[in-house]
C-alpha positions in Angstrom: 125.7 210.3 110.0 128.1 207.4 109.8 127.0 203.8 110.8 128.6 202.2 113.8 127.8 198.6 112.6 130.8 196.5 111.8 130.7 194.1 108.9 132.7 190.9 108.9 135.2 190.4 106.2 134.9 187.6 103.7 137.5 185.4 105.4 135.8 185.8 108.8 132.4 184.9 107.3 133.9 181.7 105.9 135.6 180.9 109.2 132.3 181.3 111.1 130.4 179.2 108.6 132.9 176.4 109.0 132.7 176.6 112.8 128.9 176.4 112.6 129.0 173.3 110.4 131.4 171.6 112.8 129.0 172.3 115.7 126.1 170.9 113.7 128.0 167.8 112.9 128.8 167.2 116.6 125.1 167.5 117.6 123.2 164.2 117.9 120.7 163.5 115.2 117.0 163.8 116.1 116.2 160.6 114.3 118.4 158.7 116.8 116.1 159.9 119.5 113.1 158.9 117.6 114.3 155.4 116.9 115.3 154.8 120.4 112.0 156.0 121.7 110.1 153.9 119.2 112.2 150.8 120.2 111.6 151.5 123.8 107.8 151.9 123.3 107.7 148.8 121.2 109.7 146.8 123.8 107.5 148.1 126.6 104.3 147.3 124.6 105.5 143.7 123.9 106.4 143.1 127.6 103.0 144.4 128.7 101.3 142.1 126.1 103.3 139.1 127.3 102.4 139.9 130.9 98.8 140.2 130.1 98.7 136.9 128.2 100.4 135.2 131.1 97.9 136.6 133.5 95.0 135.3 131.2 96.6 131.8 131.0 97.0 131.7 134.8 93.4 132.7 135.3 92.0 129.7 133.1 91.2 126.8 135.4 93.0 123.5 134.6 90.7 121.0 132.8 91.0 117.2 133.0 92.2 115.4 129.8 89.3 115.0 127.4 88.3 111.6 126.1 89.1 111.1 122.4 86.2 111.9 120.1 85.3 108.8 118.2 82.1 110.0 116.8 83.7 111.6 113.7 86.5 109.1 113.2 85.1 105.7 114.2 87.6 102.9 115.0 87.9 100.9 111.7 88.5 97.7 113.8 85.1 98.0 115.6 81.8 97.2 113.8 79.6 100.3 113.4 75.9 100.4 114.1 73.9 98.6 111.4 76.9 96.9 109.9 79.3 94.0 110.7 83.1 94.0 110.5 83.0 91.3 107.9 80.5 93.1 105.7 82.5 96.3 105.8 85.7 94.4 104.9 84.1 92.6 102.0 82.4 95.7 100.8 85.8 97.4 100.4 87.2 94.2 98.8 84.5 94.2 96.2 85.1 97.9 95.4 88.7 97.2 94.9 88.2 94.4 92.4 85.4 95.9 90.2 88.0 96.8 87.5 89.4 93.2 87.5 88.5 91.2 84.3 87.4 88.3 86.5 85.8 89.7 89.6 84.9 86.3 91.0 88.5 85.0 90.9 89.0 83.1 94.2 92.3 84.9 94.7 90.4 88.2 95.2 88.9 87.1 98.5 90.7 86.6 101.8 87.6 85.8 103.8 84.6 83.7 102.8 81.4 85.3 104.0 77.8 85.1 103.0 78.2 88.4 101.1 81.1 86.9 99.1 79.1 83.8 98.3 76.2 85.9 97.0 78.6 88.1 95.0 80.3 85.2 93.3 77.0 83.4 92.5 75.5 86.6 91.1 78.6 87.5 89.0 79.2 84.2 87.3 82.0 81.6 87.2 85.7 82.5 86.8 86.7 80.8 83.5 89.5 82.7 81.8 90.7 81.5 78.4 94.3 80.5 77.8 97.1 80.4 77.3 97.8 79.5 80.9 101.0 79.6 82.8 103.2 76.5 82.3 105.0 74.6 85.0 108.6 73.4 85.0 107.5 70.3 82.9 106.0 72.6 80.3 102.4 71.6 81.3 99.5 73.9 82.1 95.8 74.0 82.6 93.9 73.7 79.3 90.6 75.3 78.2 89.2 71.9 77.2 89.1 70.9 80.8 86.1 73.2 81.2 84.1 70.7 79.1 83.1 67.0 79.1 81.8 65.0 76.1 78.9 62.7 77.0 78.6 59.1 75.7 76.3 60.4 73.0 78.9 62.9 71.8 77.3 66.0 73.3 79.8 68.6 74.6 78.8 69.8 78.1 80.3 72.5 80.3 81.7 71.7 83.7 80.2 74.8 85.3 81.8 73.9 88.7 85.4 74.1 87.4 87.0 77.5 87.6 90.6 78.8 87.2 92.2 81.6 89.2 94.6 83.8 87.2 95.7 85.3 90.5 96.7 81.9 92.0 97.4 80.2 88.7 95.4 77.2 89.9 92.2 75.4 89.0 89.5 75.0 91.7 85.9 73.9 92.4 83.7 76.9 92.9 80.8 75.1 94.7 83.3 73.4 97.1 85.2 76.6 97.7 82.0 78.3 98.6 80.0 75.6 100.4 82.0 72.4 101.2 81.9 71.2 104.8 85.4 72.0 106.1 84.8 69.8 109.1 84.3 66.7 106.9 87.0 64.0 107.0 86.5 63.6 103.3 87.1 67.2 102.5 89.3 67.7 99.4 91.2 70.8 100.2 93.1 70.7 97.0 90.0 71.7 95.1 89.2 74.4 97.6 92.7 75.9 97.8 93.6 75.3 94.2 94.8 72.4 92.0 98.0 72.7 89.9 99.1 69.1 89.2 98.5 69.4 85.4 100.0 65.9 84.7 97.1 64.2 86.6 94.4 66.8 86.3 92.1 64.7 84.1 91.9 61.8 86.6 91.6 64.3 89.5 88.6 66.1 87.8 86.8 62.8 87.2 87.3 61.7 90.8 86.3 65.0 92.3 83.1 65.5 90.3 81.7 62.2 91.4 82.6 62.6 95.1 79.8 63.0 97.7 81.3 66.2 99.2 81.3 67.8 95.8 77.7 66.7 95.0 76.6 68.1 98.4 78.3 71.4 97.6 76.6 71.6 94.2 73.2 71.0 95.8 73.8 73.9 98.2 75.1 76.1 95.4 72.0 75.5 93.4 69.7 76.3 96.4 71.6 79.6 97.0 71.3 80.5 93.4 67.6 80.0 93.5 66.8 81.4 97.0 69.7 83.8 97.7 70.8 82.1 100.9 70.1 79.1 103.2 70.3 78.7 106.9 72.3 75.9 108.4 69.3 73.7 109.0 68.2 73.9 105.3 71.7 73.1 104.1 71.9 70.1 106.4 68.5 68.8 105.2 69.6 69.1 101.5 72.9 67.3 102.1 71.3 64.5 104.0 68.8 63.7 101.2 71.7 63.1 98.8 69.4 63.4 95.8 71.9 64.5 93.2 73.4 62.0 90.9 76.8 62.6 89.3 76.6 65.5 86.9 78.6 68.0 85.1 77.8 70.8 87.5 
């Protein structure tokens, strides 16, 4: 029994194969549909999310502006409880000068408070050794000015005389700390700093015998003994005028 099935020739098979390939090429890729769907879904999800966020924001009642919180970051210009503005400022100043070779140098302090006075008295006089800066006339402060020789030949220290390396000036420590600024006889040059090296010997002798200097030395001594004095005590000491000229 002969078969009625017809078989394609080799050329026809190749032709059909080419046609099938061409049709496949013309068909859109499935991946394109997937990407588009994904993009659409993502876009739709993002829009829904934005819409929901917007609804939430609209649902929150508007609050009044809050007052700034100063409990954590206090205003540095305002005194805090248990302290004073001056004490805080000097506290930081002292911390900043602890590495200085002469912590009691007058140039270290912008304000003169009781805390500064106690600090200076407790930490000693500022008496750096030379050489010192020379002026245009090649003159300078000399270490020998810190001392005086008595009539009997004894070398005594002028404990009141100090020198500021910051200001490059000599000054009277007791007067800087305690002189009455309201006095008509105030010698500001020994409070702010003296640098007339040509006349310094005569200036020292005049100053250390002046009443305002002696009063300041009295107050200085009382502070050193008792830590502090009130205004009434200082006034009583100055009015007694008990201190004779000395090397202090």
